[in-house]
Steps between C-alpha positions, in 0.01 A plus 500: 500500500756221511221247452425641155869483412516137614193417291650662191840334544337161562274548200801579283646156570186327370554555126866402539415153628222459245733572210781295658265199502417567135870512413571185704232315304679591176853419625704191578767394747676754719326790331162351593611448860622860513159629394333278759734640766410855394130413509518348849705789635259757359199306632652507847588871481156590370323330789764623745425864417126432503532363853662826615214700353244282677638610836324836461250447216212253506556172322230555238612848403871420491443183297274681252755776447791254477332291231393814314859630488622161376224469241549846357877459479459159337276654233748780434798264483316256273421791267865607490672160474231281340326768293158402635207705380311736729139458397235747623358252755847433640560874539158534666584220741832654600328837543244339729781345707663842538166656598460223759841575648419870522167408659679292763731791572208743536313257724792499741671185380840621613 
């Protein structure tokens, strides 16, 4: 049970570091260094929580779920803050990811 929580928490740090790198690329000076510091911290925390999950869940399953959480959150955040379009194929892809996660759960992934 805690493994799933660790995967979700670790996956939540992924979009933060992705968007911090994007902001760092568009900034200068101290502001840029601040975004890089946020990105590095979130990278560390993301992998840190993943490592806790891998103590009880297989590497393949935990990594698949961790990247899925990060990918889905990144899509949602990019829609909210960058007004990206959700095309039918993108929605289908995200749906397939969610079906894969449920499949892993049903197969005894956790």
